[in-house]
C-alpha positions in Angstrom: -122.9 59.8 -91.9 -120.2 57.0 -91.6 -119.0 54.8 -88.6 -115.7 55.2 -87.3 -114.0 52.0 -86.4 -111.5 51.4 -83.6 -109.4 48.5 -83.2 -106.4 46.7 -82.0 -103.4 46.7 -84.3 -101.1 43.9 -82.6 -102.1 40.9 -80.6 -105.0 42.3 -78.4 -104.7 44.4 -74.9 -103.4 47.8 -76.7 -105.9 49.5 -74.5 -108.9 49.8 -76.7 -111.4 50.0 -73.6 -109.9 53.4 -72.4 -109.5 54.8 -75.7 -113.2 54.3 -76.4 -114.2 55.6 -73.1 -112.7 58.7 -74.1 -113.8 58.9 -77.0 -117.4 57.9 -76.5 -119.0 61.4 -76.0 -118.0 62.5 -79.6 -120.8 59.5 -80.6 -124.4 58.5 -80.1 -123.7 54.4 -80.6 -121.0 52.5 -79.9 -121.0 49.3 -81.2 -119.3 45.9 -80.7 -119.1 44.0 -84.2 -116.7 41.2 -83.1 -115.3 38.6 -80.7 -116.7 37.4 -77.6 -116.2 37.5 -73.9 -112.2 36.9 -74.5 -111.8 40.5 -74.5 -111.0 42.4 -71.6 -111.5 46.0 -72.0 -110.1 47.5 -68.6 -111.8 51.0 -67.7 -110.4 53.6 -64.8 -113.0 56.0 -64.2 -112.6 58.2 -60.8 -109.8 55.7 -59.6 -111.8 52.4 -60.0 -111.3 50.0 -62.3 -114.0 47.7 -64.4 -113.3 45.4 -67.0 -115.8 44.4 -69.9 -115.7 41.4 -71.4 -119.0 42.2 -73.8 -120.6 45.2 -73.3 -119.0 48.3 -75.4 -117.0 50.7 -73.4 -119.2 53.5 -74.3 -121.8 51.9 -72.0 -119.8 54.1 -69.0 -121.3 56.9 -70.3 -125.3 57.3 -69.2 -126.3 59.5 -72.4 -124.5 56.8 -74.9 -126.5 54.1 -76.7 -124.7 50.7 -77.4 -125.1 47.6 -79.3 -123.5 44.1 -79.1 -123.6 43.5 -82.8 -124.1 40.4 -85.0 -120.6 39.4 -85.1 -120.0 38.9 -81.4 -120.6 35.6 -79.7 -122.4 36.1 -76.5 -122.1 33.6 -73.2 -125.3 34.8 -71.3 -123.8 33.9 -68.3 -120.8 36.3 -68.8 -123.0 39.0 -70.1 -125.9 38.7 -67.2 -122.8 39.0 -64.7 -121.4 42.2 -66.6 -124.6 43.5 -66.2 -125.2 42.9 -62.4 -121.7 44.8 -61.8 -122.4 47.6 -63.9 -125.8 47.9 -61.8 -124.1 47.4 -58.5 -121.7 50.5 -59.3 -124.8 52.5 -60.1 -124.4 52.0 -63.9 -128.0 51.3 -65.6 -128.1 49.3 -68.7 -132.0 49.7 -69.3 -132.6 51.0 -72.9 -129.0 51.6 -73.3 -127.8 48.2 -73.8 -128.9 46.3 -76.8 -128.3 43.0 -78.6 -128.5 41.8 -82.4 -130.9 39.5 -82.5 -128.1 37.2 -85.0 -125.4 37.3 -82.4 -124.6 33.6 -81.5 -124.9 32.1 -78.4 -122.1 30.2 -76.3 -123.0 27.4 -74.8 -121.9 25.4 -71.6 -120.9 22.7 -73.7 -118.8 25.1 -75.8 -116.7 26.0 -73.1 -116.2 22.1 -72.2 -115.4 21.6 -75.8 -112.8 24.5 -75.7 -111.1 23.0 -72.6 -111.1 19.5 -73.9 -109.7 20.4 -77.7 -106.9 23.0 -75.9 -105.9 19.8 -73.4 -105.9 17.6 -76.1 -103.1 20.0 -78.3 -100.5 19.3 -75.3 -97.8 21.2 -76.4 -98.9 22.7 -79.2 -101.8 24.5 -77.5 -102.9 28.0 -79.0 -103.5 30.0 -75.8 -106.9 30.0 -75.9 -108.9 31.7 -73.4 -111.2 28.7 -72.9 -114.2 30.9 -73.1 -116.4 28.7 -75.6 -115.2 31.2 -78.5 -113.9 29.2 -81.0 -116.2 26.1 -80.7 -119.3 29.0 -81.0 -118.2 30.3 -83.8 -117.2 26.8 -85.5 -121.4 25.9 -84.7 -122.1 29.5 -86.0 -120.2 28.5 -89.7 -121.4 25.1 -89.5 -124.9 26.3 -89.6 -126.0 24.8 -86.2 -125.4 27.5 -83.9 -128.2 29.0 -81.2 -128.7 32.7 -81.7 -129.8 35.4 -79.5 -133.3 35.7 -81.5 -134.3 32.0 -80.8 -134.3 32.5 -77.1 -137.4 34.3 -77.5 -138.9 31.2 -79.7 -140.9 28.5 -77.6 -139.1 25.9 -79.0 -135.7 27.4 -77.5 -135.0 25.2 -75.0 -135.5 22.1 -77.3 -133.4 23.5 -79.7 -130.9 24.1 -76.9 -130.8 20.7 -76.3 -130.1 19.0 -79.2 -127.0 20.9 -79.7 -125.7 20.3 -76.3 -126.5 16.5 -77.0 -124.3 17.2 -80.1 -121.3 18.7 -78.1 -122.0 15.5 -75.3 -121.1 12.8 -78.2 -118.1 15.2 -79.5 -116.8 15.1 -75.9 -117.0 11.5 -75.4 -113.8 11.4 -77.8 -112.1 13.0 -74.9 -111.1 12.0 -71.0 -113.1 14.7 -69.8 -116.0 14.9 -67.1 -119.3 15.6 -69.0 -121.3 16.5 -65.4 -122.7 20.2 -66.4 -125.6 20.2 -64.6 -124.5 23.1 -61.7 -122.9 25.4 -65.1 -126.0 24.9 -67.2 -128.4 25.7 -64.5 -126.9 28.9 -63.9 -126.6 29.7 -67.5 -130.2 28.9 -68.0 -130.6 31.5 -65.8 -129.1 34.2 -67.5 -131.0 33.1 -70.6 -133.8 34.8 -68.3 -131.8 37.6 -67.8 -130.9 38.2 -71.3 -134.8 38.2 -72.0 -135.3 41.3 -70.0 -132.9 42.8 -72.4 -133.6 44.6 -75.6 -132.8 42.7 -78.8 -132.7 44.2 -82.3 -132.7 43.5 -85.4 -128.7 44.7 -85.5 -128.8 45.9 -89.3 -131.9 47.9 -89.6 -131.1 49.5 -86.0 -127.5 50.9 -87.2 -128.5 51.9 -90.6 -132.0 54.0 -89.1 -129.3 55.4 -87.2 -127.3 56.3 -89.3 -130.4 58.2 -91.7 -131.1 60.2 -88.9 -127.5 61.4 -88.9 -125.9 59.5 -85.9 -122.7 59.2 -85.4 -121.3 55.6 -84.5 -118.4 54.2 -83.3 -117.3 50.5 -83.9 -115.3 48.9 -81.0 -113.1 46.3 -82.0 -112.0 43.4 -79.5 -108.6 41.3 -79.4 -106.1 42.8 -82.0 -105.4 42.8 -86.0 -102.8 39.6 -85.5 -104.8 37.7 -84.3 -107.4 38.3 -87.4 -108.4 34.4 -88.2 -107.4 35.1 -92.1 -104.7 37.9 -91.8 -103.4 37.0 -88.1 -100.3 34.9 -87.0 -102.4 31.5 -87.9 -103.1 29.0 -86.2 -102.4 31.3 -83.1 -105.5 33.5 -83.6 -108.9 34.1 -82.4 -112.0 32.6 -84.6 -113.2 36.1 -85.6 -112.1 38.8 -88.4 -110.4 41.6 -85.8 -110.0 43.8 -88.6 -112.0 46.4 -90.6 -113.6 44.3 -92.6 -115.1 42.5 -89.7 -117.5 46.1 -89.1 -118.6 45.1 -92.3 -119.9 41.7 -91.6 -120.3 42.5 -87.7 -122.7 45.3 -88.1 -123.9 44.9 -91.8 -122.4 47.9 -93.4 -121.3 48.8 -97.3 -117.7 49.6 -97.2 -118.4 53.1 -98.1 -120.1 53.4 -94.9 -116.5 53.2 -93.3 -115.1 56.8 -91.7 -111.6 56.7 -89.5 -110.3 54.0 -89.0 -108.3 54.7 -85.4 -105.8 51.8 -85.1 -104.3 51.3 -81.2 -101.0 50.1 -80.5 -98.9 50.0 -77.3 -95.8 51.9 -77.3 -94.2 48.1 -77.1 -95.5 44.8 -77.9 -97.1 42.2 -75.5 -98.6 38.8 -76.3 -100.6 36.5 -74.2 -100.1 32.6 -75.2 -98.8 30.8 -77.9 -97.6 32.3 -81.5 -94.9 33.7 -82.8 -93.4 37.2 -81.1 -90.3 38.4 -83.3 -89.4 41.2 -80.6 -90.0 39.4 -77.5 -87.6 39.5 -74.6 -87.1 36.6 -72.4 -84.7 38.6 -70.2 -84.5 41.6 -67.5 -85.9 44.2 -69.6 -88.6 42.0 -70.6 -89.3 41.4 -67.1 -89.1 45.2 -66.5 -91.5 46.0 -69.3 -94.1 43.6 -67.4 -93.7 44.8 -64.2 -93.9 48.5 -65.3 -97.2 47.7 -67.6 -98.8 45.4 -65.4 -99.0 43.0 -67.7 -101.1 40.7 -66.8 -104.1 39.3 -69.0 -107.6 41.3 -67.9 -109.7 38.1 -69.1 -107.4 35.2 -67.9 -105.0 36.8 -65.5 -102.1 35.2 -67.5 -98.4 37.0 -67.4 -98.0 38.5 -71.0 -95.0 37.9 -73.0 -93.3 41.5 -73.7 -91.0 42.7 -75.9 -90.3 45.9 -77.7 -92.6 47.8 -80.5 -92.7 46.2 -83.8 -93.0 48.4 -86.8 -93.2 45.8 -89.3 -95.8 44.4 -87.9 -97.9 47.5 -87.2 -97.1 48.1 -90.8 -98.8 45.6 -91.7 -101.8 46.2 -89.7 -102.1 49.5 -90.6 -102.3 48.4 -94.2 -105.0 45.7 -94.0 -106.7 48.0 -92.1 -106.9 51.6 -93.6 -105.9 52.8 -90.6 -106.3 56.8 -90.7 -105.0 57.4 -87.2 -102.8 56.2 -84.3 -103.4 55.8 -80.8 -100.1 55.1 -79.1 -100.8 53.5 -75.2 -98.7 52.7 -72.5 -96.1 55.2 -73.4 -95.4 55.8 -69.5 -94.4 52.4 -69.1 -91.1 53.7 -71.3 -90.7 56.4 -68.7 -87.5 54.5 -67.0 -85.8 53.3 -69.6 -82.1 54.9 -70.6 -82.4 53.4 -74.2 -85.5 52.6 -76.0 -85.4 49.7 -79.1 -87.9 49.7 -81.9 -87.6 46.9 -84.5 -87.7 48.3 -87.6 -87.1 45.1 -90.2 -86.6 41.3 -89.8 -83.8 39.0 -90.5 -85.2 35.8 -92.3 -82.7 33.5 -93.5 -79.9 35.5 -95.2 -82.6 38.1 -96.2 -83.3 41.5 -94.6 -87.2 42.1 -95.1 -89.8 44.5 -93.7 -92.6 42.0 -94.9 -94.2 39.6 -92.6 -94.0 36.2 -93.9 -96.4 33.7 -95.1 -96.1 32.0 -91.6 -94.4 33.4 -88.9 -94.3 30.9 -86.5 -92.6 28.8 -89.2 -89.5 30.9 -89.8 -86.7 32.0 -87.7 -87.0 35.8 -87.6 -84.6 38.1 -85.6 -85.4 41.5 -85.5 -83.3 44.2 -86.6 -83.8 47.1 -83.8 -83.1 50.6 -84.0 -82.0 52.6 -80.7 -83.5 55.7 -79.3 -82.4 57.5 -76.3 -85.3 57.6 -73.4 -87.2 61.0 -71.8 -86.6 59.9 -68.4 -89.4 62.1 -67.4 -92.6 60.9 -65.7 -95.3 61.3 -68.4 -98.4 60.8 -66.4 -98.1 64.5 -65.4 -97.9 66.0 -69.0 -101.1 67.3 -70.4 -100.2 69.5 -73.4 -97.7 68.3 -76.5 -96.3 71.8 -76.0 -94.5 70.0 -72.4 -93.4 67.1 -74.1 -89.4 66.1 -73.8 -87.4 66.8 -76.5 -86.5 62.5 -76.8 -90.5 62.1 -76.8 -91.4 64.5 -79.7 -88.2 62.8 -81.6 -89.5 59.2 -81.1 -93.2 60.1 -81.7 -91.8 61.9 -85.2 -89.8 59.0 -85.9 -92.9 56.4 -85.4 -95.3 58.6 -87.6 -92.7 58.4 -90.1 -92.1 54.8 -90.5 -95.6 54.5 -90.2 -96.9 57.3 -92.4 -99.7 57.5 -90.1 -100.4 59.9 -87.4 -100.2 59.6 -83.7 -103.1 61.6 -82.5 -103.5 60.3 -79.2 -100.7 59.6 -76.7 -102.1 57.4 -73.3 -99.9 58.5 -70.6 -101.3 56.3 -67.6 -104.2 54.3 -67.5 -107.1 56.8 -66.0 -109.3 58.8 -68.7 -107.3 61.8 -68.0 -103.9 60.6 -68.7 -104.8 61.3 -72.4 -103.0 63.9 -74.8 -104.4 64.5 -78.0 -101.7 66.0 -80.4 
């Protein structure tokens, strides 16, 4: 058996949680492979909204197993709160949620370092969610980190305090408040909650399931354009958000990757700083933001909005090996008379369809093609046979440019608002 992958192709917020939730019945295990609680996967089930930050979106299906993989960084406090919220909604995680022992932990001082570092950047802030993800990954690569498996060791608290003191020494370089007593007490209580969950050797767990013929879906967080190596550096996240991250995040071999499902909005959004060639700082941008309710699920910050960027999507499809596309929030465009798509860039005196080495250092002017809108409420449409003509033409245009078929079209926030093509 092979592992199918579902990931974002833009700067995050593409609607991955909903698509995972809809596809979950086809799989036995849904596994997160990277990122941390900076993710905000929003699901609407039976009219009720829930946002998952660490737990895989497949948890909403009571017969599915879920895994937080080795490539994820876990904030025990956030995870414990998430587990409690699910329980209050009548969704039990017992026996269905597993954590890889090699997943790293986010400490209270990681959050403090994140906030202090971001504040020190002034106008050059990268737009961190301030949840400690970056500092946690720094400790991971610096070989200082604490991992899930460590919480079961007798010397865990000693190791915790040793790392905390190192962080406090670093924080003295910044003009910040160093008192973490209240936050630390809650964090330690959440460690006890994590000890009640099942920790597994993620590599053997996944490989054993594959040998048994189980179907596995790897769920990504953030988006390809935020990848630490291939995104719009330095305005990126701290992990590999692309297909390659599945291998290191779950412990797979390359030949074990099956379908790669890429998720893109029908337009573009971005939270925080960084280059955004198609951004619209006008009434159209505001119309997209308001119609799409574009405010961060994790931060609540208003998202920057713009037209769909096909050169960026072509790049993301190439580095991920995408085999099928899911286009989300197509209904946000229902009221537009005209819809634009960026098909190339003007960079200096040159026209290009390639992403430049440093998008932030270049003056990029998007080359737009205009298409007539469909002026139809798509959330009432459940079959491709009922698509308005202008929507059919627009989808064919997208497919011809990206050379990958659109297989899923999301026409609203709920589970049932999805057309299979």
